[in-house]
N, C-alpha and C positions, 0 to 999 in steps of 0.2 A: 610832974605828970607821969603816969604809969606807962611803961613801954608795952606796946601791943606787939605780940609775937608775929613775925612774918613767916608764913609757911612756905616751904619750897614747893616747886612744881610736883616733885615726886610725892611729897606728903599730901598735896591737894588731890593728886590722882589716886593715891592709896585710899583716901577718905571716900572718894567718889566710887571706887571699885567696891568698897565695903557696902556703900549704900545701894549700888546696883545689885549686888548679891542678895541683900535683904529684900529689895523690891521684887526681885525675881522669885524669891521664896513666897512672897505675898501673892504674886501673879499665879504661882502654881496652885495656891489655895483657891484663888478665884476661878481658875480653870476647872478645879475639882468640883466647885459649885456649879460650874457651867452656866447655862441659861436659866437655871431654876429660880433665882431671885426675881428675874424679869418675868418669867412664866407665872410665878405666884402673884406678882403685882397685876399682870394682865388679866389673870383669872378673877382676881378680887374685883377689879374694875368691871369686868364683863358681868359678873354675878350681881354687882350693884346696879348695873344697867338693866339686867333682867328683872330684878326686884322692882325697879322703878316702873318698868313696862307692866309688870303684874299688878302693881298698885293702880296704875292708870286704867287698866282694863277693868279692875274691880270697881273703881269709881264710875266708869262709864256704864257698867251693868247696874250699879245702884241708881244712877241717873235715869236709865231706861225704866227700871222698876218703879221709880217715883212717877215717871210719865204715865206708865200703865195704870197706876193707882188713880192718877188724875182723870184718866179717860174712863175708868170704872165709875168714879164719882159722877162724871158727866152723864154716863148712861143711867145711873140711878136717878139723877135729877130729871133727865128727859123722860124716863119711865113714869116718874111721879107726876110730871106735867101732863103726860098722855092720859093717865087715869083721871086727873083733875078735869081735863077737857072732855073726856068721855062722859063724866058725870054732869058737866055743864050742858053737854049736847042733849041730855034728856029733858032739859027745861028750856030749850030755845023757843023763842016766840015768833021768829020769822026766818026765811031762807038766808037772809043776809048774815044773821048771827051764826047760822048753821055752817055757812061757807067759811066764815072767819075762823070758827072753831076747827073745822076740818083742815084748814090751811095750817093752823098752829100745830095740829096733831101730825100732819105730814112733815112739817119742819122738824119736829122733835124726833120723828121716826128716822129721818135722814141724819139727824145729829147722832142717833144711836148707831146707825149703820156705819157712819164715818168713824165714830169712836171705836167700834168693833174692828174696823179695818186697821186703824192705828194700833190697836192692841195686838192684832195678828202680826202686823209688820214688826212691831216692837219685840214680840216673843221670838220671831225668827232672828232678829238682830241679837237678842240675848243668847240664842243658840250659837250664833257665830262667835260672839264674844266669849262664851263659855269654852268653846273649842280653843280659842286663842289663849285663854287663861290656863287651860289644862296643858297646852303645849309649853307655855311659859314656865309653869310649875315643873314640868318634866325636864325642861332645859336647865332650870336652876338646880334641880336634884342631880342631874348628870354632871354639871360643872362643879358643884360642891363636892361630888365624889372625886373628881379629878384633882380639885384643889386640895382636898384632904390628903390624897396620895402624894402630891408634889410637896406639900408642906412637911409631910412625914420624911420624905427623902432629904429635903433641905435641913430640917431640924437635926437629922442624924449626922449629916456632914458638918453642920455648925457645931454640934456637940463634940464631934471627933477632932475638929480643927480650931475651935474657939480659943483654947488656951495658947496654942502655938501662934495663932494669928495675932492675939493680943500682945504676946511677947515680941513678935516681929514688928508690930506697929510701934511699940515703945522703943525698940532698938532703932527702927527707921527714923523716928522723930529725933532721937539723940544723934544719929549719924548725920542728919540734915544740918544740925547746928554746927557740925565740924567742917562742913563743905563751904568753900568760898561762895558768897551769895550770887555773884555773876556766873560762876561756873555751874552752880545749882540751877539757876534759871535756864541756862543752855541745856543742861541735862534733862530737866523736866520737859522742855520744849521738844527735844529729840525723842524722848520716851513716848510722847503722845503721837509722834509721827509713825511709829512702827507697832504692829500688832503684838510682837513678842516683847515689846517694852525695853529692848536693849539699846542703851544710849552710849555705853562705853564698852568697847570690845577689844580683845587681844588680836595681835597679828598671828595667824596660824598658817603654817606652810606658805609663807611669803604672800599671804592674802589677808584682806580685811575679814575679821571674824563675823562681820554682820552681812555684808553684801558679796563677800568672796572675790572682790576685785583685787587684782594683783597690786602689791605695794612695791615700788622701786627700791633697790638695795640702799640707796642713799637715804631715802625716807625712813627705811627701817632702822638705819643707824641712828638717825635723829630721835626716833621713838625710844630706842634702847637707852639713849643718854638721859631721858626724862628731864630735859632742860626747858621744854616748852610744851604747851598743849597743841597736839596735832590732830587735825580732823581728816577723815577719809574724804577725798575729793569726789568720790562717787556717791556715797550715801549720807555723808555729813555726820557720821558717828565719831565719837572721840576714840582715838586709837592709843593702845598701850602695848608694851611687850608682854609676852606670855609669862615670863618669870614674875613680873609684878602682879599679874592677874592671879597666878597660882599661889603666890606667896602672901596674898592679902586675905586675911581671915575676916569672917563676919564678927564684928565686935559689939 
């Protein structure tokens, strides 16, 4: 059975420092991009929503226009019936027939007036919808202008940093393979807890390099010995001596 090499605490800490420095470089690139990736995604979602609203208003306008056409047909049919009844009224034989025809003519006249009212109301509604549609189009145009500008900014940053970011991602992946799995899990958990992403920090001027809380001399002596993993009692970060931190290069 092959022997598995046991790494010393110092070697484990050194690997972790290398990873921290690489991750910090990647964090710097993310800071350079700032909120742009999120802003671009939000704008794209907003524009998609505005397009959906625009389509919905257009469909509503089409529906109203179809309704108007139906009412126009209703008017034509009623007008045709009125002419038919007018012609019939010339040949009525008694007052009963005359009254019946007049009643039908009145009903058709009311049908025409009602249809005309519906058309008027529908045209007013189309006017309101047309204003909504115009506002939606203007909003889309404005947002697309902002999106184009934001995308341009982001693309420039990506173009300037892409090669470096890819290199650091490759190095970071390799560095993670060299870190003890349990220590790596603790490192990742601590990194997520802090906005600056620092999980392992040196002791600087007798204080934790993360929270700046004072570290007792005895504790500092233990940290310099590099015999065990020591955590800051205040912030929970992994502590190392400055010499190890400064002497560890990004590999």
